[in-house]
N, C-alpha and C positions, 0 to 999 in steps of 0.2 A: 444921756439919761442919768439924773441923780442916782446913786446908790440904792437910797430908799426906795424910789420909785422903780427901779430897775428889779429889785427883791419882789416888791408888789405886784409888778407886771407877771414875773414868773410864776408867783403864786396862783395868779388869776388864770393865766393861759395854760400852765403847765410846761409853757416852751422854755428850753433853756438857750438863752441868748449871751455872747461874750460882752463883758463890761469894757468901758473905756480902759479901768485899771488893769483889767487882764489882758487886753491887748496891747498896752503899754509896757505891761511887764513881760511879756513874751519877747516882744523887742530889747529889752534891757537885758534878759536872759541869753539871747541870742550873742549879743554884742559881748556880755561878759563872758560867755562860754568861749568865742573866739581869742579873747584874750588870755583867758587861763589855760587855753591849749597851745597858745604860740609859746608862752612861757613854759608850760610843762615840755612842749617838744625841744625847746632849746636847752633844756636842763639835761633831756635825755641826749641828744646829740652830743654835748659836753662830756657826759658821763663815757659815750662811746670812746671819745677822743681824749680822753682824760689824760694820757701820758703825754700829750702835746700841749696841753693848757697851761697858762703860766698867767699869775696874779690874776685870781677870779673874785677876789673878796669884794670887790667895790661893785662888780657886775652882780653877784649873787645877792649882795644887800640890796640894791636898787630893784631887782626883779623879784627878790622874796617880799619887800614892804608892798610892792604892788600887787602881788598876788594874793597876800592875805588883806589887803586892803579892799580888793575888789570883792572876796569872799564876803566881808562885812558888809560892804555896800549892798550886796546881794540881799543878806539877811535883813538889812533895813528896809527893803522895797515894801515889806508890809505895812510900814507906819504911812503909807499913802493909798490905803485901802478905800478909806471914806471920802477921798478928795473927788470932786465930782468931773473934773477934766472939762469944763464948760469952755474954758480959753484955750487957743492953740498954744500960748506960751507955756501953760501949765505941762502940758505934754512934751514941750521941747526941754522945758527945765528938769523934766523926768527922766528923760533917756539921752540927753546931750553928754553928762558927765560919763556914762559908759563908752559913748562914742570916743571921745578923747582918752580915756583910759585903755581902750582897745589899741587907739594909735600910738599911744606911749610904749605897750607891748612890742608892738612892731617895730616900732623905733630903735627900741632896746636890744632886739634879736639880731645877733650878729650872722653873716653868712660865712660859713666855716669854709676853709681851705682845704683841700683833700690831703695835703701834706705841709710839712714845716710846722713851726709854733704857733700856736694859738693865743697871742697876747691880748687878755681881755680887757687889761686896763688901758691898754691903748685902744681898743674899739670904745671903750667905756667913755673915754674922753673926746673921740671924736663924734660921739652921738650926744652927749649930755646936754649941749646947749638946747636942741630941739625936743630931746626927750623930756627933761626938766620943765621947760616952758608949755609943753603938752600936758605934762602931769599937774603942773601948777594951774592950768586951765581946767583939768579936771576936779582938784579940790576946790577951786574956786565956784565952779558951777554947782557942785556937791551943795557947796554951803548954801548957795542961792536958792537951791531946791528943796532945801531943809524950811527954808522959811515958808514955803507951801503949807506946812504941817507944823505949825509953830507949837500948838500943844502937844504933839508928839515927837518934838524935835530932837534926834537921837545924836546929833554931833553940833555942840554950842559952837554959835557963830565964831567966837574968839579962837577955837581950836581949829576951825576950818581956815581962819585968817593966818594962824601961825604955822600951820601947814603948807599954805600956798607961799607966804613969805619965805620960809626955808627952800622950797622947790625953786624960787624964783633966783634966790642966792646962788644956790647949786648950779643954775644953768648959766652964770657970769663968771664961775670960778674953775680953776684946774688944779686947785691945792688939795693935793691928796688928803692930808690930814684933814680939813674942814669938811672933806666929803665923808670921811670915816666918822666923824664926830656927827655931822647932820644926819646920816643914815642912822647911826645908833639912836639919835634923837626921836626920827621917825619909827623906829622900830619899839622905842619906850611908848610912844604914842599910841601906836598900834595895841600894844599890852595892855595899857590902861583901857582902851576902848573896849576890850575883849572881856576884861575883869570887871569894870564898872559900868559899862554901855547895857542900854537896854534895848528892846525890839518893841 
């Protein structure tokens, strides 16, 4: 039911029914909550084992970017409130980015050994091909989903394309310096989105 008809129906009947936007938002919120919980749990376990952790900067950069990117993604959900979701692909494009973001979080999270050093950079590069390809799918699908609400587009298509390109590049490289520069770029893009973005 279109949003306007949905509100009119509620006004006439007095009954409160859940809209497709609200239903889809619940799914997205659960997926984002899973991803954020996984990242926060991994940070907590690393703090507990901090005396054994070595070379954490790349891992913290990647998970930090994903964490704050997900928060911004959740803030931007309100841009879809007037979308009618009459076609299945609209709902799929709405929550698929969150599925791939959650998958990225689980791929990045290390399984910590009970003893010995925890080399996070070694872990980071062991999972980076799959993690960054999954993250690139997240940003690419996010860019496509923004086309559903062009008049309220929160992230320009060129920005989504740039983010996706950087993530794909990282998935094929094991050069530490390149990863440091690219993650710094992703962080700057997030900051720009926070400062100049709108909801």
